[in-house]
Structures are given as C-alpha cells and as structure tokens.
C-alpha positions as CSV (number, residue, x, y, z in Angstrom):
1,M,-2.0,18.4,-27.7
2,D,-1.3,18.2,-23.9
3,T,0.7,15.2,-22.8
4,V,-1.3,12.9,-20.4
5,L,0.5,12.9,-17.0
6,A,1.3,9.6,-15.3
7,P,-1.2,8.7,-12.6
8,E,1.2,9.7,-9.7
9,L,1.8,13.1,-11.3
10,Q,-1.9,13.6,-11.8
11,H,-2.5,12.7,-8.2
12,R,0.2,15.0,-7.0
13,Q,-1.1,17.9,-9.2
14,A,-4.6,17.4,-7.9
15,I,-3.4,17.6,-4.2
16,K,-1.2,20.6,-5.0
17,T,-4.0,22.5,-6.9
18,F,-6.5,21.8,-4.0
19,G,-4.0,22.9,-1.4
20,E,-3.1,26.1,-3.1
21,A,-6.7,27.1,-3.9
22,N,-7.8,26.4,-0.4
23,Y,-4.8,27.4,1.7
24,A,-6.5,30.3,3.5
25,R,-9.3,28.0,4.5
26,L,-6.9,25.2,5.6
27,R,-4.9,27.8,7.6
28,S,-8.0,29.0,9.4
29,S,-9.0,25.4,10.1
30,R,-5.6,24.8,11.6
31,A,-6.0,27.8,13.8
32,R,-9.4,26.7,15.0
33,N,-7.8,23.3,15.9
34,G,-4.8,25.0,17.5
35,Y,-5.0,22.9,20.7
36,F,-4.6,19.7,18.7
37,H,-1.6,20.9,16.7
38,R,0.1,22.4,19.8
39,Y,-0.3,19.1,21.7
40,L,1.0,17.1,18.7
41,A,4.0,19.4,18.6
42,R,4.5,18.7,22.3
43,I,4.5,15.0,21.6
44,L,7.1,15.3,18.8
45,Q,9.2,17.6,21.0
46,N,9.6,14.6,23.3
47,H,11.1,12.6,20.4
48,V,13.3,15.4,18.9
49,L,16.3,16.8,20.7
50,P,16.5,20.6,20.4
51,N,19.3,22.0,18.3
52,S,19.2,19.1,15.9
53,R,19.1,19.0,12.1
54,V,15.4,18.5,11.3
55,L,13.6,18.0,8.0
56,D,9.8,18.5,8.0
57,I,8.2,16.9,4.9
58,G,4.8,18.4,4.2
59,C,5.7,21.4,6.4
60,A,2.7,23.6,5.4
61,G,3.2,27.0,7.1
62,G,6.3,25.9,9.0
63,D,4.7,26.0,12.5
64,M,5.6,22.4,13.5
65,L,9.2,22.8,12.4
66,A,9.5,26.0,14.4
67,A,8.0,24.3,17.5
68,L,10.8,21.7,17.4
69,K,13.5,24.4,17.7
70,P,16.1,22.9,15.4
71,A,19.6,24.3,15.0
72,H,19.1,23.7,11.2
73,G,15.6,23.3,10.0
74,V,14.4,22.6,6.5
75,G,10.8,22.3,5.4
76,I,9.5,21.0,2.1
77,D,6.0,21.2,0.6
78,F,4.7,21.2,-3.0
79,N,2.1,23.8,-2.0
80,A,3.7,27.1,-3.3
81,V,1.3,29.3,-1.3
82,A,2.2,27.4,1.9
83,I,6.0,27.8,1.2
84,R,5.6,31.5,0.8
85,D,3.7,31.7,4.1
86,A,6.4,29.6,5.8
87,R,9.2,31.8,4.6
88,Q,7.5,34.9,5.8
89,S,6.5,33.5,9.2
90,H,9.8,31.7,10.0
91,P,12.6,33.3,8.1
92,E,15.2,31.6,10.4
93,Y,14.6,28.3,8.6
94,V,14.9,27.1,5.0
95,F,11.9,26.1,3.0
96,H,11.7,24.5,-0.5
97,E,8.8,24.0,-2.9
98,M,9.1,20.3,-3.7
99,A,7.3,16.9,-3.4
100,A,8.2,14.3,-0.8
101,E,9.5,12.0,-3.6
102,E,12.1,14.7,-4.5
103,V,14.0,15.0,-1.2
104,G,17.1,13.7,-2.8
105,K,17.5,17.1,-4.4
106,L,18.4,18.6,-0.9
107,R,21.8,16.8,-1.0
108,E,22.1,16.9,2.8
109,T,21.3,14.6,5.8
110,F,19.3,15.2,8.9
111,D,19.0,13.9,12.5
112,Y,15.2,13.7,12.3
113,V,12.8,13.5,9.4
114,I,9.2,14.4,10.3
115,M,6.2,13.1,8.2
116,S,3.1,14.3,10.0
117,G,-0.1,13.3,8.2
118,V,1.9,13.0,4.9
119,L,2.0,9.3,4.1
120,P,-1.8,9.0,3.5
121,Q,-1.7,11.7,0.9
122,L,1.1,10.1,-1.2
123,Y,0.2,8.2,-4.4
124,D,3.1,5.7,-4.1
125,L,4.4,5.1,-0.6
126,Y,7.3,3.0,-1.7
127,T,8.8,5.7,-3.9
128,A,8.6,8.3,-1.1
129,L,10.1,6.0,1.5
130,E,12.9,5.0,-0.8
131,A,13.7,8.6,-1.4
132,L,14.0,9.2,2.3
133,R,17.2,7.2,2.4
134,S,19.0,9.9,0.6
135,V,18.5,12.4,3.5
136,C,19.3,9.9,6.3
137,H,22.6,9.0,8.0
138,D,23.0,5.9,10.2
139,R,21.6,7.7,13.3
140,T,18.6,9.4,11.6
141,R,15.2,8.8,13.1
142,I,12.1,8.9,10.9
143,I,9.0,10.1,12.8
144,V,5.6,9.3,11.1
145,V,2.3,10.6,12.4
146,T,-0.9,8.9,11.1
147,F,-4.5,9.2,12.2
148,S,-7.0,6.5,13.3
149,R,-9.8,5.3,11.0
150,L,-12.0,5.1,14.1
151,W,-12.1,8.9,14.1
152,Q,-13.3,9.2,10.5
153,P,-17.0,9.8,11.5
154,M,-16.0,12.6,13.8
155,I,-13.7,14.1,11.3
156,R,-16.4,14.0,8.6
157,F,-18.8,15.6,11.1
158,G,-16.2,18.3,11.7
159,E,-15.9,18.9,8.0
160,L,-19.7,19.0,7.7
161,V,-20.1,21.8,10.3
162,R,-17.0,23.6,8.8
163,W,-14.9,23.2,12.0
164,K,-12.3,21.4,9.9
165,A,-11.5,21.9,6.2
166,R,-12.2,18.9,4.0
167,V,-9.3,17.5,2.1
168,P,-9.1,15.1,-0.9
169,D,-9.5,11.3,-0.3
170,E,-6.5,9.8,1.5
171,S,-5.1,6.3,2.1
172,W,-6.1,4.4,5.2
173,L,-2.9,3.5,7.1
174,P,-3.5,1.7,10.4
175,P,-0.4,1.3,12.7
176,A,0.4,-2.2,11.6
177,E,0.4,-1.1,7.9
178,V,2.8,1.7,8.7
179,K,5.1,-0.8,10.4
180,S,4.9,-3.2,7.5
181,L,5.6,-0.5,4.9
182,L,8.7,0.8,6.8
183,R,10.1,-2.7,7.2
184,Q,9.6,-3.4,3.5
185,C,11.6,-0.3,2.7
186,D,14.4,-1.3,5.1
187,F,13.5,0.9,8.1
188,D,13.5,-0.7,11.5
189,I,10.7,0.2,14.0
190,V,12.0,1.8,17.2
191,S,8.7,2.6,18.8
192,Q,5.0,3.1,18.1
193,K,2.7,5.0,20.4
194,D,-0.9,6.1,20.3
195,A,-1.8,9.6,21.5
196,I,-4.4,12.3,21.8
197,L,-7.8,11.1,23.0
198,W,-9.3,14.5,23.3
199,P,-8.3,16.9,20.4
200,V,-10.5,19.8,21.4
201,G,-9.0,22.4,23.8
202,I,-10.8,22.6,27.2
203,P,-8.7,24.1,30.0
204,V,-7.3,21.5,32.4
205,L,-9.6,18.7,31.1
206,S,-7.9,18.2,27.7
207,N,-4.4,18.0,29.1
208,L,-5.6,15.8,32.0
209,V,-7.2,13.3,29.6
210,N,-4.5,13.3,27.0
211,R,-1.6,13.0,29.4
212,W,-3.0,10.5,32.0
213,V,-5.9,8.7,30.4
214,S,-5.0,8.3,26.7
215,P,-1.9,6.0,27.3
216,L,-3.9,3.5,29.4
217,P,-4.3,-0.1,28.1
218,M,-7.5,-0.5,26.0
219,V,-8.1,3.3,26.0
220,R,-5.1,4.0,23.9
221,T,-6.7,2.0,20.9
222,M,-9.2,4.9,20.7
223,N,-6.6,7.6,20.3
224,L,-6.6,9.9,17.3
225,C,-2.9,9.7,16.4
226,T,-0.2,7.1,16.2
227,V,3.4,8.2,16.3
228,T,5.8,5.7,14.7
229,V,9.6,6.1,15.1
230,G,11.9,4.3,12.7
231,R,15.5,4.1,11.8
232,M,17.2,3.3,8.5
233,L,18.8,-0.2,8.3
234,P,22.0,-0.7,6.2
235,R,21.4,-2.7,3.1
236,E,24.2,-5.1,3.6
237,R,22.1,-8.1,2.6
238,R,22.4,-8.6,-1.2
239,M,19.2,-9.2,-3.0
240,E,19.3,-12.5,-4.9
241,V,18.3,-11.6,-8.5
242,P,16.0,-14.3,-9.7
243,K,17.0,-16.0,-12.9
244,K,13.5,-16.2,-14.2
245,I,10.1,-14.8,-13.2
246,S,6.8,-16.3,-14.4
247,V,3.7,-14.1,-14.6
248,V,0.5,-16.3,-14.9
249,V,-2.5,-14.5,-16.4
250,A,-5.8,-16.3,-16.3
251,A,-8.1,-14.8,-18.9
252,R,-11.8,-15.3,-19.6
253,N,-13.7,-12.8,-21.8
254,E,-10.8,-10.3,-21.7
255,A,-10.0,-9.9,-25.5
256,G,-9.6,-6.1,-25.3
257,N,-7.2,-6.3,-22.4
258,I,-4.6,-8.8,-23.7
259,K,-2.3,-6.6,-25.7
260,P,-2.4,-3.6,-23.4
261,L,-1.7,-5.9,-20.4
262,L,1.3,-7.5,-22.2
263,D,2.7,-4.1,-23.3
264,R,2.8,-3.0,-19.6
265,I,4.4,-6.0,-17.9
266,P,8.0,-5.1,-17.0
267,V,11.0,-7.3,-17.4
268,M,11.9,-8.7,-14.0
269,G,14.9,-10.8,-12.9
270,E,17.2,-12.0,-15.6
271,K,14.3,-13.3,-17.6
272,T,10.5,-12.8,-17.5
273,E,7.9,-15.2,-19.0
274,V,4.2,-14.5,-19.3
275,V,1.9,-17.6,-19.3
276,F,-1.6,-17.0,-20.5
277,V,-4.3,-19.5,-19.6
278,E,-7.7,-19.1,-21.3
279,G,-10.8,-21.0,-20.7
280,N,-14.5,-20.9,-21.6
281,S,-14.5,-17.4,-23.1
282,T,-17.5,-16.3,-25.2
283,D,-15.5,-13.5,-27.0
284,D,-12.2,-13.6,-29.0
285,T,-9.9,-13.9,-26.0
286,W,-8.2,-17.1,-27.2
287,K,-7.7,-15.8,-30.7
288,M,-6.3,-12.5,-29.4
289,I,-3.9,-14.4,-27.0
290,Q,-2.6,-16.5,-29.9
291,E,-2.1,-13.5,-32.1
292,V,-0.3,-11.5,-29.5
293,T,1.9,-14.4,-28.5
294,A,2.9,-15.0,-32.1
295,D,3.7,-11.2,-32.5
296,Y,5.8,-11.1,-29.4
297,R,7.8,-14.2,-30.4
298,A,8.4,-12.8,-33.9
299,S,9.5,-9.4,-32.6
300,G,12.3,-10.6,-30.3
301,S,10.6,-9.2,-27.2
302,P,12.5,-9.6,-24.0
303,L,9.4,-11.3,-22.6
304,E,8.9,-15.0,-23.2
305,V,5.2,-15.5,-23.9
306,T,3.4,-18.9,-23.9
307,C,-0.3,-19.7,-23.9
308,F,-2.6,-22.6,-23.0
309,Q,-6.3,-23.5,-22.8
310,Q,-7.7,-25.0,-19.7
311,T,-9.9,-28.1,-19.8
312,G,-11.5,-27.4,-16.4
313,K,-13.4,-24.4,-15.1
314,G,-12.7,-21.5,-12.8
315,K,-9.7,-19.2,-12.2
316,G,-8.3,-21.6,-9.6
317,D,-8.0,-24.4,-12.3
318,A,-6.4,-21.9,-14.7
319,V,-3.9,-20.7,-12.2
320,R,-2.9,-24.3,-11.4
321,L,-2.4,-25.0,-15.1
322,G,-0.3,-21.9,-15.5
323,F,1.9,-22.7,-12.5
324,E,2.4,-26.2,-13.8
325,K,3.6,-24.9,-17.1
326,A,5.6,-22.0,-15.7
327,T,9.4,-22.4,-15.7
328,G,10.4,-19.5,-13.5
329,E,11.7,-19.7,-9.9
330,I,9.2,-17.1,-8.7
331,L,5.5,-17.4,-9.7
332,M,3.2,-14.5,-9.9
333,I,-0.6,-14.2,-10.6
334,L,-1.8,-11.1,-12.5
335,D,-5.5,-10.5,-13.3
336,A,-6.2,-9.9,-17.0
337,D,-8.6,-7.0,-16.3
338,I,-5.6,-4.7,-15.6
339,S,-7.2,-3.5,-12.4
340,V,-3.8,-3.8,-10.7
341,P,-1.2,-1.9,-12.7
342,P,1.5,-4.4,-14.0
343,E,4.1,-1.7,-13.4
344,E,3.8,-2.4,-9.6
345,L,4.9,-6.1,-9.9
346,P,8.6,-5.6,-9.3
347,R,8.1,-4.6,-5.7
348,F,6.6,-8.1,-5.1
349,V,9.7,-9.7,-6.6
350,N,12.0,-7.5,-4.6
351,L,10.4,-8.5,-1.3
352,I,10.7,-12.2,-2.1
353,A,14.3,-11.8,-3.4
354,K,15.3,-9.9,-0.3
355,H,13.7,-12.6,1.9
356,E,11.5,-10.0,3.5
357,C,8.6,-12.5,3.0
358,E,7.9,-15.8,1.5
359,F,4.4,-15.0,0.2
360,A,3.6,-11.5,-1.1
361,N,-0.1,-10.8,-1.1
362,G,-1.5,-7.7,-3.0
363,S,-3.7,-5.4,-0.9
364,R,-6.1,-3.0,-2.7
365,L,-7.5,-1.5,0.5
366,V,-4.6,0.9,1.3
367,Y,-4.6,3.5,-1.5
368,P,-7.8,5.4,-2.5
369,M,-9.3,3.5,-5.5
370,E,-11.1,4.8,-8.5
371,K,-14.8,5.3,-7.9
372,Q,-16.1,2.3,-9.9
373,A,-13.2,0.0,-9.2
374,M,-14.9,-1.8,-6.3
375,Q,-18.6,-1.8,-5.4
376,I,-19.6,-1.2,-1.7
377,L,-20.7,-4.8,-1.1
378,N,-17.4,-6.1,-2.5
379,M,-15.6,-3.7,-0.2
380,I,-17.5,-4.9,2.9
381,A,-16.9,-8.5,1.9
382,N,-13.2,-8.0,1.3
383,K,-12.7,-6.3,4.7
384,G,-14.7,-9.0,6.4
385,F,-12.7,-11.8,4.8
386,G,-9.5,-10.0,5.7
387,W,-10.5,-9.9,9.3
388,M,-11.4,-13.6,9.2
389,F,-8.2,-14.6,7.6
390,T,-6.1,-12.5,10.1
391,Y,-7.9,-14.4,12.9
392,L,-7.6,-17.8,11.3
393,L,-4.0,-17.7,10.0
394,G,-2.5,-15.7,12.9
395,Q,-0.9,-13.4,10.3
396,R,-2.2,-10.0,9.3
397,L,-4.1,-9.8,6.0
398,R,-6.3,-7.0,4.8
399,D,-7.2,-8.2,1.3
400,T,-7.5,-11.9,0.7
401,L,-9.2,-11.6,-2.7
402,C,-6.7,-9.4,-4.6
403,G,-5.7,-11.4,-7.6
404,T,-2.0,-10.5,-7.4
405,K,-0.1,-13.1,-5.3
406,V,3.6,-14.0,-5.5
407,L,5.7,-16.9,-4.1
408,R,8.6,-19.1,-5.0
409,K,7.9,-22.1,-7.1
410,S,9.6,-24.4,-4.6
411,D,7.1,-23.3,-2.0
412,Y,4.2,-23.7,-4.4
413,E,5.3,-27.3,-5.0
414,K,5.2,-27.9,-1.3
415,I,1.6,-26.5,-1.2
416,V,0.7,-28.9,-4.0
417,A,2.2,-31.8,-2.2
418,N,0.2,-31.0,1.0
419,R,-3.0,-29.9,-0.8
420,A,-4.9,-33.0,0.4
421,Y,-5.0,-31.6,3.9
422,F,-7.5,-29.0,2.8
423,G,-8.8,-30.7,-0.3
424,D,-9.6,-29.3,-3.8
425,F,-12.4,-26.9,-2.7
426,D,-11.4,-23.5,-4.0
427,P,-12.5,-22.5,-7.6
428,F,-10.7,-19.1,-7.3
429,G,-7.2,-20.2,-6.2
430,D,-6.7,-17.4,-3.7
431,F,-7.8,-19.4,-0.6
432,D,-6.0,-22.5,-1.8
433,L,-2.7,-20.6,-1.8
434,L,-3.2,-18.7,1.4
435,F,-4.3,-21.7,3.4
436,G,-1.5,-23.7,1.9
437,A,1.1,-21.0,2.8
438,A,-0.2,-20.9,6.4
439,R,0.0,-24.6,6.6
440,L,3.7,-24.4,5.6
441,N,4.3,-21.5,8.0
442,L,5.4,-19.2,5.2
443,K,5.7,-15.5,6.2
444,I,2.9,-13.6,4.4
445,V,3.2,-9.8,3.8
446,D,0.5,-7.5,2.4
447,V,1.9,-5.3,-0.5
448,P,-0.2,-2.2,-1.2
449,V,-1.3,-1.9,-4.8
450,H,-3.4,0.7,-6.7
451,Y,-6.8,-0.6,-7.9
452,K,-8.2,0.7,-11.1
453,Q,-11.6,0.6,-12.7
454,R,-12.0,-2.0,-15.4
455,T,-12.0,-0.5,-18.9
456,Y,-13.1,-3.6,-20.9
457,G,-15.6,-6.4,-20.2
458,S,-17.3,-7.1,-16.9
459,T,-16.5,-9.0,-13.8
460,N,-16.7,-12.8,-13.7
461,I,-17.6,-12.8,-10.0
462,S,-21.1,-13.5,-8.7
463,R,-21.2,-11.5,-5.5
464,F,-23.8,-13.5,-3.6
465,R,-23.2,-17.0,-4.9
466,H,-19.4,-16.8,-4.7
467,G,-19.6,-14.9,-1.4
468,W,-21.6,-17.7,0.2
469,L,-19.0,-20.2,-1.2
470,L,-16.2,-18.2,0.3
471,L,-17.9,-18.2,3.7
472,R,-18.2,-22.0,3.6
473,M,-14.5,-22.3,2.7
474,C,-13.7,-20.1,5.7
475,G,-15.7,-22.4,8.0
476,F,-14.0,-25.4,6.5
477,A,-10.5,-23.9,7.0
478,A,-11.4,-22.9,10.6
479,R,-11.8,-26.5,11.5
480,K,-8.5,-27.4,9.9
481,I,-6.4,-24.4,11.2
482,K,-7.9,-22.8,14.2
483,F,-10.1,-25.2,16.0
484,I,-7.9,-28.3,16.0
C-alpha cells in the first residue's frame, strides 16, 4: 500500500507534476510575455551587482539568472524538465533539481538570493525562509518578487484567451504580508518598491510608462510587481523558552475530533497542557473528552490534559473558563474542528517567546485553502472584518475570526482587568481579545496558517445572525477606539 504523503509533500508534488507536464506551454507563455520578463530582469539588475555570487530559487529555464551576469550563478528548481532546459541553454552556470526548502544541501553562501514569484507557490513559507539562512552570509541580500492581487482579473483574462499559461492556485501575499513574514523569520527589510504598470511590450510607450509613470505616488499602488529586498539579522537574542504552554480547546458537538486533535498537539515549551472546555453538546463530546483525558493521564503522556464543563453559553464563555483554569504562562486557543493543523502551533509560541509580538493572531487568508473549508460569504465577511479591524485598531489584521490566538497570561489578566471599558458583549471571544489587546497597545502580528475542511460535524456559526452581531460589535468598538 502506498504511503500517504504529508500535505506539504503532496502540494510540492502537485506543483512539480503540473510544471513538468506543462513546461513547453509555460515556456511559450514566457516567450509571449517577453517584454515583462526582460523589464523585470532590468529592475533586478539594478539591485544585483554584476560578477556576484547569485542563487536563483525557482530558476525555471535559467534566463533570469543569466540576465544578472553573476561570476558564480546557481539555479534551483524542482521541475526536472526546466533544469534540463537551463543546463542546455546556460551551461556556464550550475543548476540543481531541488525544492526551495532544500537549499541547505548546496553548502555554500551567496551575495544575492532571488525568489521571483516563488513564495506564493510554497506550501509552508516559514520552512522555506528558515532554510534560506543556510545560504546567507552577513552581507547577503534576499530579493523577493511578488505580484499584486489587483491584477488578478487581468491575469485570469490572459489565461482565458491563452496569452498566459494558467498555473495552480497560489497564496495571496500583499507587500505588507511579505514584510511581516520576513521579519518573523529574522530578516530585516532594506527596501520595498512597486514596479511595472504596463507589462505588455509597445515600443516607446511601455518603457515610458514603466520608467516615469509607475513610480509616481498613488499610481504605484496599481503596479503589477513588488520587489522586496531584505537582509538576514543575526540571532543574538536568545529565545525565552516558556516553562508551560496552555492550549485551550472549546468543544461543542465535536466528539469525533477529540482524540485526533489531542494526538496531533505537539509538546511546546518545557511543559504543555491541554484544557478542554465542553458546553451544551448534543452528541457524546463530553463523554469522549473524559475518556481521552483519563487515557492520557494513565499513559504517562507528556501532555497534561484537564477538562471542564461550562455553565454559560458560547465559545467566548468557554474560552474565558479555559483561560481561568489554565496554568501556563502562554495561553493559546485552538478550535476543536481541526481546521487549523495543530502542528503549526509552535510558530505562534516562538514569536511570543522571541518578543516579535505580544499577540499572535492566526490568519487563514494567506495560503490557498481546501475547497469546502470556507464558504464564499464567510470569505467576504472575513476580509471585510479584517479591513474594519485594521482601520479601527491601527494595526494590520487580515483575519479577525480565525480561532487560533496566542498571548501571555500576564497580558490576558490585564485584558480581564480592563474588560469593563468595552463590556461583556462578545459571545465568540475573538473580538474581546483583539479589542482588549489594542486597548493595552499590545503588538499584534498575523501568523499565516493552513485552513482545512472540517471532517466531522458541522459549523456552530450562523452566518447571518452572527454576522449582524459582529457588525454591531464593530460599531460599538469604533466609538470606544476610533471616534473618541
């Protein structure tokens, strides 16, 4: 029987298979859009000194690497067909068939690392960015090229008329998200510039628009590309390993998810406790929690598991009970539906422990999600609330309703002490924590997470009734935070 690949390997294999099967079509598409690629190379040439040591990750046929004229050029791509093409077209450079996450195998460092259009294709951005450190010295510059979401309708039209080859779904990485991700992985931002307003080659006109018009204020926000230049920071700051992490799981009608969820929660810090809070279930959730808790205690598991039943109603009430009973110095919320993989929790802890932020907020709107994970109305609402919160709080938030939120217990206790300022108005708990964090001027950072389709049970959210309630809460908070 074939072994089931981990999600990231499945994702990588799907991209690889697509790229190899469609390489000729992708190559032809690149040729038809030659002006765009030549102009992008011209922009990168402005950042890369000639005769340098350059690594191009996702090098395809090697044309971009060759245009930069390095003294020592290395290209990597997991597309075997592309690597064969690159070796034949540019024999003066070195090309390896490998994934971005495997760059450590090169065992050499470079002056520049180019990632043009690569980040949105990766399954796990943190793993890839962490791997980059192995090929960087203290003067290396990381150059990341991403593409604007505003151009998606035009790109889709180009794919429809076959002017551009269609590729698998990619992440959406606006410039602020790229900055945030690099900073979270200990890369400092040197510069970030928007470029290329007119990607189609028309003699004189295209160069005129792209050189003189696209950099203008306001206009530049409509450009197709963003070029972000970063540098690696030394990790001199020691991460404070927390003595104890508490993961609070509010569960209602989630009987089938309890054991799989607990089996997947990693040990974090010196100790990790899991606090289940059940309330008002109509299935065997409470019975299952009790059985699993007893089994884990008897087995000597490294996880400390406790369970409680709430007397009130709603997830917000359950989370408050869980936080009250939790004994860890860092508190985490994890939804019982396993829509957010528990294996991704350690990155939240690391950001808090390194003092990169004081409130880590999960964001499901970065990576492509499974088709049934979020309905279209929920997607629209989440983006709308993200925009409203960014405006209200003065800190950037893309996904306010993701159930995964992490903060120190000491900060939570301050939120509780100041809760009267907003009042007890949030049955979900998300807004209570975010408003409270903003009131305390805590630094909030979005942490991208993968969002999976529910495999057991159904959602406890009523889209319209709860959506109206959330709008009312935003209006209330606006009077308390923005219009004062």
